[in-house]
C-alpha positions in Angstrom: 10.9 33.0 23.5 11.7 30.8 20.5 15.3 30.4 21.7 14.1 29.5 25.2 11.8 26.8 23.9 14.5 25.5 21.5 17.0 25.1 24.4 14.5 23.2 26.5 13.7 20.9 23.5 17.4 20.4 22.9 17.8 19.4 26.6 15.2 16.7 26.2 16.9 15.5 23.1 20.2 15.3 24.9 18.6 13.3 27.7 17.1 11.0 25.1 20.6 10.7 23.4 22.1 9.8 26.8 19.4 7.2 27.4 20.0 5.6 24.0 23.7 5.5 24.4 23.7 4.0 27.9 20.8 1.7 27.0 22.8 0.4 24.0 25.9 -0.1 26.1 23.8 -1.9 28.8 22.3 -4.2 26.2 25.7 -5.1 24.7 27.1 -5.8 28.2 24.1 -7.8 29.3 24.2 -9.9 26.1 27.9 -10.5 26.5 27.7 -11.4 30.2 24.5 -13.5 30.2 23.6 -14.2 26.5 20.4 -12.2 27.0 19.5 -8.6 27.0 18.7 -8.6 30.7 21.3 -9.1 33.4 19.1 -8.6 36.5 20.0 -5.0 37.2 17.8 -3.4 34.6 16.5 0.1 35.2 18.5 0.7 38.4 21.8 0.4 36.4 20.7 2.5 33.4 18.8 5.5 34.7 21.6 7.4 36.6 24.3 7.0 33.9 21.8 8.0 31.2 20.9 11.1 33.1 24.6 11.9 33.7 25.5 11.5 30.0 22.5 13.7 29.1 23.9 16.4 31.4 27.3 16.2 29.8 25.8 16.4 26.3 23.8 19.5 27.2 26.6 21.2 29.0 28.9 20.7 26.0 26.2 22.1 23.7 25.8 25.2 25.9 29.6 25.7 26.0 29.9 25.1 22.2 27.2 27.7 21.5 29.0 30.2 23.8 26.2 30.6 26.3 28.6 29.8 29.1 31.7 31.6 27.8 32.8 35.2 27.5 31.1 36.4 30.7 33.4 36.2 33.7 30.6 37.6 35.9 28.5 34.6 35.3 30.6 32.5 37.7 31.5 35.3 40.2 31.1 34.1 43.8 29.9 37.6 44.7 30.6 39.5 47.9 30.0 37.6 51.2 27.1 39.8 52.2 25.3 39.5 48.9 25.8 35.7 48.8 24.7 35.4 52.5 21.5 37.3 51.9 20.9 35.3 48.8 21.1 32.1 50.8 18.8 33.5 53.4 16.3 34.3 50.7 16.7 30.8 49.3 16.2 29.2 52.7 13.0 31.1 53.3 11.7 30.3 49.8 12.4 26.6 50.2 10.4 26.4 53.4 7.5 28.5 52.0 7.3 26.5 48.8 7.4 23.3 50.8 4.4 24.7 52.9 2.6 25.5 49.6 3.2 22.0 48.2 1.9 20.4 51.4 -1.5 21.9 50.5 -1.3 20.5 47.0 -0.7 16.8 47.9 -3.4 15.9 45.4 -1.2 16.6 42.5 0.1 13.4 41.0 3.8 12.6 41.2 4.7 11.0 37.8 8.4 10.9 38.6 8.2 9.2 42.0 9.3 5.8 40.8 12.2 7.3 38.8 13.4 9.3 41.8 13.2 6.2 44.0 15.4 4.4 41.4 17.9 7.2 41.3 18.2 7.3 45.1 19.3 3.7 45.3 22.8 4.6 44.3 25.4 7.3 44.8 25.5 8.4 41.2 21.8 8.9 41.1 21.9 10.9 44.3 24.7 13.0 42.9 22.7 13.7 39.8 19.6 14.7 41.8 21.4 16.7 44.5 24.3 18.4 42.7 24.8 17.8 39.0 21.1 18.4 38.1 20.9 21.7 39.9 24.2 22.9 38.3 23.1 22.0 34.8 19.6 23.5 35.3 21.2 26.8 36.4 23.5 26.8 33.5 20.6 26.2 31.1 17.8 28.2 32.7 19.7 31.2 34.1 23.0 31.1 32.1 21.2 30.7 28.8 17.4 31.1 28.9 17.0 33.9 31.4 19.9 35.7 29.8 18.2 35.6 26.4 14.8 36.6 27.9 16.3 39.6 29.7 17.6 40.8 26.3 14.2 40.5 24.7 11.8 41.7 27.5 11.5 44.0 30.5 13.0 42.4 33.6 9.6 41.6 35.3 8.3 39.8 32.2 11.6 38.0 31.5 11.7 36.7 35.1 8.0 35.7 35.0 8.5 33.8 31.7 11.7 32.2 32.9 10.1 30.9 36.1 7.1 29.5 34.3 9.2 27.8 31.7 11.3 26.3 34.5 8.2 24.9 36.2 6.7 23.5 33.0 10.0 22.0 32.1 9.7 19.5 34.9 6.7 17.9 33.2 5.6 16.6 36.6 2.4 18.0 38.3 3.9 17.5 41.7 6.9 19.7 40.8 5.6 22.3 38.4 4.2 24.8 41.0 7.2 24.5 43.3 9.7 24.8 40.4 8.0 27.8 39.1 8.2 29.8 42.3 11.8 28.7 42.8 12.5 29.7 39.2 11.2 33.2 39.9 13.7 33.6 42.7 16.6 32.1 40.8 15.9 34.3 37.7 15.6 37.4 39.9 18.9 36.7 41.7 20.5 36.2 38.3 19.0 39.5 37.1 20.2 41.4 40.1 23.7 39.9 40.4 24.6 38.6 36.9 26.0 35.5 38.6 24.9 31.9 38.6 26.5 31.1 42.0 23.5 32.1 44.3 21.1 30.1 42.2 23.4 27.1 42.1 23.9 27.0 45.8 20.2 27.4 46.7 19.3 24.9 44.1 21.7 22.3 45.5 20.5 23.1 49.0 16.9 22.5 48.0 17.5 19.3 46.1 19.9 17.9 48.7 17.3 18.5 51.5 14.7 16.8 49.4 16.8 13.8 48.8 17.9 13.6 52.5 14.3 13.8 53.7 13.2 11.3 51.2 15.9 8.8 52.2 15.6 9.3 56.0 11.9 10.0 56.5 10.1 8.0 53.9 7.1 7.5 56.2 6.6 11.2 56.7 4.3 13.0 54.2 5.0 16.6 55.0 7.5 18.8 56.9 4.6 19.8 59.3 4.3 16.1 60.3 8.0 15.9 60.9 8.3 19.1 63.0 5.0 19.1 64.7 2.3 21.8 64.5 3.7 24.4 67.0 7.3 24.3 65.7 6.1 24.3 62.1 3.9 27.4 62.6 6.9 29.3 64.2 9.2 28.2 61.4 6.6 29.3 58.8 6.5 32.8 60.3 10.3 32.9 60.5 10.5 31.9 56.8 8.1 34.7 55.7 10.1 37.3 57.6 13.5 35.9 56.4 12.4 35.9 52.8 11.0 39.4 53.0 14.0 40.9 54.8 16.4 39.1 52.5 14.7 40.3 49.3 14.6 43.9 50.6 18.3 43.8 51.4 19.2 42.3 48.1 17.0 44.8 46.2 18.8 47.7 47.9 22.3 46.3 47.5 24.5 47.3 44.6 25.3 44.0 42.8 29.0 44.8 42.5 30.8 41.5 42.2 34.3 40.7 43.3 35.7 40.5 39.8 34.6 44.2 39.2 36.4 45.6 42.2 
């Protein structure tokens, strides 16, 4: 547990370091260009590069500490059937978590303005939709869940991993959804030993969120977008899809392509 908490704290320190480095570079550039510390672009220019640099710092740390090396199975794409059922489980989970969050709209979104800023440029969108999910899987499944599985029984390790993942977001509007998604990601890692299913589902989830945010800003929930009858049908399908996919995955022997 101490290692898990330490890694999360180091992540935040890396993000702070990225913000300080990019902020200093921005201040120097602004002063050189305008003679002041403000060039009119402000927060929009700084946030995405700072996040990206923080990602790079954390990935380097994980690699340097050998969390990401020495285990070829960690990056195995898995057999097509296993990966397919993993994606099916992910799709069902994404829809059900979205349905749950539509009932929790009262939770404050402390990161809304930051997300809006990130979505104004391609680098911010890339960080939210792709780079963030990849780094979070490397950190939370490739390092934290791996360590927890060595210390605790699988159920307890997966439970702790998901809760840490939810709390890590520090945003009431994300904590619940991230925890439930974290349970699935940790379980898939436990069953397969690979980060690939979690990475793909995570990217799918974040990409859908960004796309909906950019294209349907006036719509509050997926139910409003789809309409009540279609949403009800989709909800039933999601429950069935997730249940069948988890049963299939639980019964499949997680033999990866590199072990054949």
